[in-house]
SEMAR-145113 format. One record per residue (C-alpha): x, y, z; residue in one letter; residue number from 1. Coordinates in Angstrom, 3 decimals, always signed. Each point is the difference from the previous one (the first is absolute). Layout:
<torti c1="X" c2="Y" c3="Z" rest="A" nr="NUM"/>
...
END
This chain:
<torti c1="-4.055" c2="-28.738" c3="+8.817" rest="M" nr="1"/>
<torti c1="+1.594" c2="+0.322" c3="-3.446" rest="K" nr="2"/>
<torti c1="-3.102" c2="-1.574" c3="-1.599" rest="T" nr="3"/>
<torti c1="-2.339" c2="+2.570" c3="+1.625" rest="K" nr="4"/>
<torti c1="+2.282" c2="+2.847" c3="-1.083" rest="T" nr="5"/>
<torti c1="+0.236" c2="-1.355" c3="-3.556" rest="S" nr="6"/>
<torti c1="-3.779" c2="-0.397" c3="-0.247" rest="K" nr="7"/>
<torti c1="-0.590" c2="+3.501" c3="+1.357" rest="S" nr="8"/>
<torti c1="+2.505" c2="+1.508" c3="-2.438" rest="L" nr="9"/>
<torti c1="-1.578" c2="-1.932" c3="-2.891" rest="S" nr="10"/>
<torti c1="-3.482" c2="+1.220" c3="+0.945" rest="A" nr="11"/>
<torti c1="+1.173" c2="+3.629" c3="+0.123" rest="V" nr="12"/>
<torti c1="+1.725" c2="-0.295" c3="-3.395" rest="L" nr="13"/>
<torti c1="-3.079" c2="-1.590" c3="-1.605" rest="V" nr="14"/>
<torti c1="-2.247" c2="+2.733" c3="+1.439" rest="A" nr="15"/>
<torti c1="+2.357" c2="+2.728" c3="-1.243" rest="L" nr="16"/>
<torti c1="+0.154" c2="-1.571" c3="-3.472" rest="T" nr="17"/>
<torti c1="-3.802" c2="-0.246" c3="-0.200" rest="L" nr="18"/>
<torti c1="-0.348" c2="+3.633" c3="+1.090" rest="F" nr="19"/>
<torti c1="+2.399" c2="+1.121" c3="-2.696" rest="I" nr="20"/>
<torti c1="-1.622" c2="-2.215" c3="-2.665" rest="C" nr="21"/>
<torti c1="-3.435" c2="+1.485" c3="+0.718" rest="V" nr="22"/>
<torti c1="+1.403" c2="+3.506" c3="-0.492" rest="N" nr="23"/>
<torti c1="+1.843" c2="-0.886" c3="-3.222" rest="A" nr="24"/>
<torti c1="-0.863" c2="+2.051" c3="-3.052" rest="K" nr="25"/>
<torti c1="+2.835" c2="-0.236" c3="-2.534" rest="A" nr="26"/>
<torti c1="+3.659" c2="-0.791" c3="-0.595" rest="Q" nr="27"/>
<torti c1="+2.310" c2="+2.039" c3="+2.226" rest="S" nr="28"/>
<torti c1="+2.362" c2="+1.520" c3="-2.577" rest="V" nr="29"/>
<torti c1="-1.515" c2="+1.544" c3="-3.132" rest="P" nr="30"/>
<torti c1="+2.183" c2="+0.155" c3="-3.116" rest="A" nr="31"/>
<torti c1="+2.533" c2="+2.874" c3="-0.063" rest="S" nr="32"/>
<torti c1="-0.659" c2="+0.924" c3="+3.652" rest="K" nr="33"/>
<torti c1="+2.151" c2="-0.099" c3="+3.125" rest="F" nr="34"/>
<torti c1="-1.140" c2="-1.382" c3="+3.329" rest="R" nr="35"/>
<torti c1="+1.676" c2="+0.112" c3="+3.413" rest="F" nr="36"/>
<torti c1="-0.677" c2="-2.359" c3="+2.886" rest="G" nr="37"/>
<torti c1="+1.333" c2="-0.589" c3="+3.503" rest="I" nr="38"/>
<torti c1="-0.007" c2="-3.592" c3="+1.213" rest="G" nr="39"/>
<torti c1="+0.378" c2="-1.739" c3="+3.338" rest="V" nr="40"/>
<torti c1="+1.439" c2="-3.514" c3="-0.186" rest="E" nr="41"/>
<torti c1="+0.012" c2="-3.095" c3="+2.116" rest="G" nr="42"/>
<torti c1="+3.081" c2="-2.113" c3="-0.743" rest="L" nr="43"/>
<torti c1="+0.516" c2="-3.688" c3="+0.761" rest="L" nr="44"/>
<torti c1="+3.675" c2="-1.086" c3="-0.320" rest="P" nr="45"/>
<torti c1="+0.748" c2="-3.241" c3="-1.871" rest="V" nr="46"/>
<torti c1="+3.243" c2="-1.913" c3="-0.513" rest="G" nr="47"/>
<torti c1="+2.979" c2="+0.999" c3="+2.108" rest="N" nr="48"/>
<torti c1="-1.677" c2="+3.313" c3="+0.807" rest="T" nr="49"/>
<torti c1="-2.508" c2="-1.940" c3="+2.126" rest="A" nr="50"/>
<torti c1="+2.910" c2="-1.243" c3="+2.150" rest="D" nr="51"/>
<torti c1="+0.809" c2="+3.507" c3="+1.209" rest="V" nr="52"/>
<torti c1="-3.271" c2="+1.978" c3="-0.313" rest="A" nr="53"/>
<torti c1="-3.520" c2="-0.636" c3="+1.301" rest="N" nr="54"/>
<torti c1="-1.839" c2="+2.361" c3="-2.352" rest="F" nr="55"/>
<torti c1="+0.357" c2="+3.390" c3="-1.594" rest="G" nr="56"/>
<torti c1="-1.954" c2="+3.163" c3="-0.702" rest="L" nr="57"/>
<torti c1="+0.430" c2="+2.248" c3="-2.978" rest="G" nr="58"/>
<torti c1="-0.978" c2="+3.434" c3="-1.234" rest="L" nr="59"/>
<torti c1="+0.088" c2="+0.276" c3="-3.787" rest="T" nr="60"/>
<torti c1="-0.894" c2="+2.945" c3="-2.219" rest="P" nr="61"/>
<torti c1="-0.729" c2="-0.968" c3="-3.631" rest="R" nr="62"/>
<torti c1="-0.277" c2="+2.097" c3="-3.154" rest="L" nr="63"/>
<torti c1="-1.946" c2="-1.523" c3="-2.906" rest="Q" nr="64"/>
<torti c1="-0.409" c2="+1.062" c3="-3.608" rest="Y" nr="65"/>
<torti c1="-2.767" c2="-1.467" c3="-2.152" rest="G" nr="66"/>
<torti c1="+1.247" c2="-1.137" c3="-3.409" rest="L" nr="67"/>
<torti c1="-3.482" c2="-1.231" c3="-0.944" rest="S" nr="68"/>
<torti c1="-3.197" c2="-0.975" c3="+1.788" rest="D" nr="69"/>
<torti c1="+1.570" c2="-3.392" c3="+0.800" rest="K" nr="70"/>
<torti c1="+3.720" c2="+0.760" c3="+0.537" rest="V" nr="71"/>
<torti c1="+1.747" c2="+2.294" c3="+2.499" rest="A" nr="72"/>
<torti c1="+3.677" c2="+0.603" c3="+0.743" rest="L" nr="73"/>
<torti c1="+0.970" c2="+0.240" c3="+3.678" rest="T" nr="74"/>
<torti c1="+2.832" c2="+1.482" c3="+2.048" rest="F" nr="75"/>
<torti c1="+0.064" c2="-1.060" c3="+3.662" rest="T" nr="76"/>
<torti c1="+2.355" c2="+0.782" c3="+2.858" rest="S" nr="77"/>
<torti c1="-0.294" c2="+0.259" c3="+3.761" rest="G" nr="78"/>
<torti c1="+1.239" c2="-1.773" c3="+3.109" rest="L" nr="79"/>
<torti c1="-0.401" c2="-3.522" c3="+1.398" rest="Y" nr="80"/>
<torti c1="+0.747" c2="-0.452" c3="+3.697" rest="H" nr="81"/>
<torti c1="+0.486" c2="-3.532" c3="+1.336" rest="F" nr="82"/>
<torti c1="-0.587" c2="-0.945" c3="+3.638" rest="F" nr="83"/>
<torti c1="+2.856" c2="-2.312" c3="+1.045" rest="P" nr="84"/>
<torti c1="-0.125" c2="-3.368" c3="+1.674" rest="K" nr="85"/>
<torti c1="+2.223" c2="-0.676" c3="+2.976" rest="T" nr="86"/>
<torti c1="+2.459" c2="-2.646" c3="-1.082" rest="R" nr="87"/>
<torti c1="+2.063" c2="-2.091" c3="+2.437" rest="T" nr="88"/>
<torti c1="+2.958" c2="-1.847" c3="-1.473" rest="Y" nr="89"/>
<torti c1="+0.949" c2="-3.493" c3="+1.172" rest="P" nr="90"/>
<torti c1="+2.812" c2="-0.542" c3="+2.493" rest="E" nr="91"/>
<torti c1="+2.305" c2="-0.987" c3="-2.858" rest="Y" nr="92"/>
<torti c1="+0.813" c2="+1.469" c3="-3.392" rest="G" nr="93"/>
<torti c1="+0.492" c2="+3.603" c3="-1.091" rest="Y" nr="94"/>
<torti c1="-1.492" c2="+1.991" c3="+2.864" rest="Y" nr="95"/>
<torti c1="-0.302" c2="-2.483" c3="+2.913" rest="P" nr="96"/>
<torti c1="-2.968" c2="+0.927" c3="+2.212" rest="G" nr="97"/>
<torti c1="-0.395" c2="+3.493" c3="-1.482" rest="A" nr="98"/>
<torti c1="-3.408" c2="+1.700" c3="-0.165" rest="V" nr="99"/>
<torti c1="-0.708" c2="+2.419" c3="-2.837" rest="S" nr="100"/>
<torti c1="-2.741" c2="+1.990" c3="-1.684" rest="K" nr="101"/>
<torti c1="+0.640" c2="+0.800" c3="-3.648" rest="Y" nr="102"/>
<torti c1="-1.476" c2="+3.425" c3="-0.722" rest="K" nr="103"/>
<torti c1="-0.674" c2="+0.842" c3="-3.628" rest="S" nr="104"/>
<torti c1="-1.806" c2="+2.538" c3="-2.180" rest="D" nr="105"/>
<torti c1="-0.336" c2="-0.148" c3="-3.776" rest="I" nr="106"/>
<torti c1="-0.524" c2="+2.873" c3="-2.415" rest="I" nr="107"/>
<torti c1="-1.497" c2="-1.408" c3="-3.231" rest="P" nr="108"/>
<torti c1="+0.131" c2="+1.860" c3="-3.306" rest="I" nr="109"/>
<torti c1="-2.123" c2="-1.739" c3="-2.638" rest="K" nr="110"/>
<torti c1="-1.453" c2="+0.557" c3="-3.459" rest="V" nr="111"/>
<torti c1="-2.751" c2="-2.175" c3="-1.352" rest="G" nr="112"/>
<torti c1="-3.104" c2="-0.646" c3="-2.018" rest="V" nr="113"/>
<torti c1="-3.628" c2="-0.591" c3="+1.000" rest="K" nr="114"/>
<torti c1="-2.254" c2="-1.813" c3="-2.452" rest="Y" nr="115"/>
<torti c1="-3.745" c2="+0.093" c3="+0.676" rest="F" nr="116"/>
<torti c1="-1.303" c2="-3.438" c3="-0.955" rest="V" nr="117"/>
<torti c1="-3.677" c2="+0.670" c3="+0.590" rest="G" nr="118"/>
<torti c1="-1.864" c2="+2.776" c3="+1.736" rest="G" nr="119"/>
<torti c1="+2.166" c2="+1.311" c3="+2.781" rest="N" nr="120"/>
<torti c1="+2.085" c2="-3.163" c3="+0.506" rest="F" nr="121"/>
<torti c1="+3.643" c2="+0.180" c3="-1.062" rest="Y" nr="122"/>
<torti c1="+3.219" c2="-1.950" c3="-0.190" rest="I" nr="123"/>
<torti c1="+3.244" c2="+1.861" c3="+0.562" rest="A" nr="124"/>
<torti c1="+3.734" c2="-0.402" c3="-0.252" rest="G" nr="125"/>
<torti c1="+2.768" c2="+2.187" c3="+1.400" rest="E" nr="126"/>
<torti c1="+3.807" c2="-0.031" c3="-0.089" rest="V" nr="127"/>
<torti c1="+2.556" c2="+2.207" c3="+1.677" rest="G" nr="128"/>
<torti c1="+2.460" c2="+0.294" c3="+2.840" rest="A" nr="129"/>
<torti c1="-0.329" c2="-0.551" c3="+3.738" rest="A" nr="130"/>
<torti c1="+2.379" c2="+1.939" c3="+2.225" rest="F" nr="131"/>
<torti c1="+0.392" c2="-1.724" c3="+3.360" rest="E" nr="132"/>
<torti c1="+1.049" c2="+2.015" c3="+3.023" rest="V" nr="133"/>
<torti c1="+0.909" c2="-2.370" c3="+2.834" rest="A" nr="134"/>
<torti c1="+2.191" c2="-0.133" c3="+3.101" rest="E" nr="135"/>
<torti c1="+2.719" c2="-1.825" c3="-1.905" rest="R" nr="136"/>
<torti c1="+0.111" c2="+2.617" c3="-2.758" rest="G" nr="137"/>
<torti c1="-1.685" c2="+0.867" c3="-3.247" rest="Q" nr="138"/>
<torti c1="-0.560" c2="-2.139" c3="-3.052" rest="S" nr="139"/>
<torti c1="-2.025" c2="+0.132" c3="-3.185" rest="K" nr="140"/>
<torti c1="-1.928" c2="-2.762" c3="-1.681" rest="H" nr="141"/>
<torti c1="-1.815" c2="-0.650" c3="-3.260" rest="F" nr="142"/>
<torti c1="-3.740" c2="-0.045" c3="+0.614" rest="L" nr="143"/>
<torti c1="-2.791" c2="-1.590" c3="-2.044" rest="W" nr="144"/>
<torti c1="-3.639" c2="-0.263" c3="+0.931" rest="S" nr="145"/>
<torti c1="-3.083" c2="-1.588" c3="-1.643" rest="P" nr="146"/>
<torti c1="-3.384" c2="+0.904" c3="+1.454" rest="G" nr="147"/>
<torti c1="-3.766" c2="+0.195" c3="-0.340" rest="I" nr="148"/>
<torti c1="-2.497" c2="+2.564" c3="+1.171" rest="G" nr="149"/>
<torti c1="-3.218" c2="+1.929" c3="-0.219" rest="Y" nr="150"/>
<torti c1="-0.159" c2="+3.774" c3="-0.553" rest="A" nr="151"/>
<torti c1="-2.761" c2="+2.607" c3="-0.031" rest="T" nr="152"/>
<torti c1="+0.206" c2="+3.738" c3="-0.499" rest="K" nr="153"/>
<torti c1="+1.033" c2="+0.455" c3="+3.656" rest="K" nr="154"/>
<torti c1="+1.206" c2="-3.361" c3="+1.356" rest="W" nr="155"/>
<torti c1="+2.542" c2="-2.609" c3="-1.073" rest="D" nr="156"/>
<torti c1="+0.391" c2="-3.346" c3="+1.773" rest="I" nr="157"/>
<torti c1="+2.818" c2="-2.222" c3="-1.221" rest="G" nr="158"/>
<torti c1="+1.848" c2="-3.149" c3="+1.020" rest="A" nr="159"/>
<torti c1="+3.446" c2="-0.999" c3="-1.245" rest="R" nr="160"/>
<torti c1="+3.101" c2="-2.063" c3="+0.473" rest="F" nr="161"/>
<torti c1="+3.174" c2="+2.074" c3="+0.039" rest="E" nr="162"/>
<torti c1="+3.471" c2="-1.517" c3="-0.417" rest="N" nr="163"/>
<torti c1="+3.283" c2="+1.647" c3="+1.037" rest="F" nr="164"/>
<torti c1="+3.118" c2="-1.565" c3="-1.475" rest="S" nr="165"/>
<torti c1="+3.673" c2="+0.911" c3="+0.044" rest="G" nr="166"/>
<torti c1="+3.001" c2="-0.293" c3="+2.299" rest="N" nr="167"/>
<torti c1="-0.239" c2="-3.802" c3="-0.168" rest="N" nr="168"/>
<torti c1="-3.577" c2="-0.327" c3="+1.231" rest="Y" nr="169"/>
<torti c1="-3.564" c2="+0.088" c3="-1.236" rest="S" nr="170"/>
<torti c1="-2.799" c2="+0.791" c3="+2.467" rest="D" nr="171"/>
<torti c1="-3.395" c2="+1.548" c3="-0.132" rest="G" nr="172"/>
<torti c1="-3.314" c2="+1.074" c3="+1.414" rest="I" nr="173"/>
<torti c1="-3.675" c2="-0.491" c3="-0.608" rest="I" nr="174"/>
<torti c1="-1.637" c2="+3.406" c3="+0.120" rest="G" nr="175"/>
<torti c1="-3.511" c2="+1.384" c3="+0.259" rest="L" nr="176"/>
<torti c1="-0.378" c2="+3.669" c3="-0.990" rest="R" nr="177"/>
<torti c1="-3.026" c2="+2.193" c3="+0.657" rest="V" nr="178"/>
<torti c1="+0.288" c2="+3.422" c3="-1.617" rest="A" nr="179"/>
<torti c1="-2.030" c2="+3.158" c3="-0.378" rest="Y" nr="180"/>
<torti c1="+0.561" c2="+1.900" c3="-3.227" rest="G" nr="181"/>
<torti c1="-1.123" c2="+2.971" c3="-2.038" rest="F" nr="182"/>
<torti c1="+0.485" c2="+1.373" c3="-3.501" rest="G" nr="183"/>
<torti c1="+2.496" c2="+2.756" c3="-0.720" rest="L" nr="184"/>
END
């Protein structure tokens, strides 16, 4: 079942990418111009995050400023919501036989740079803070995120790894962002 779902998702993503590539005209952020985009994200937890969450969805607005035809500064925020796994503890240890669902949301605040390496393809890097709001309380983490993507005048598709570190742990996500944007 997972193989059919993975193949179907891959086919949809390839079709979407080809559609966007055919409609590509120029780099998405001209020099000295602002651009605003709203993105929807699919998030796959990795590390310890995968122990407590199945997947996540995000909504991320991004403001970009073109420094040149190849370089843009970015400011991104939003909300990541993670769908929890049901976890049953063994009959021994800390919580013998307990069943729990760890509910968590993250509010990222990031600044970064996009560098267009050729045509509309880019590499990106972002750093910032991740504010976690969970059942057990709030915490903040250092966030860093390398990524790649493809952007046109209207669409931006990007993939990235995002790491959250602090409070004696380091976890992360693999994210896919599809965004619609416009010039300001």
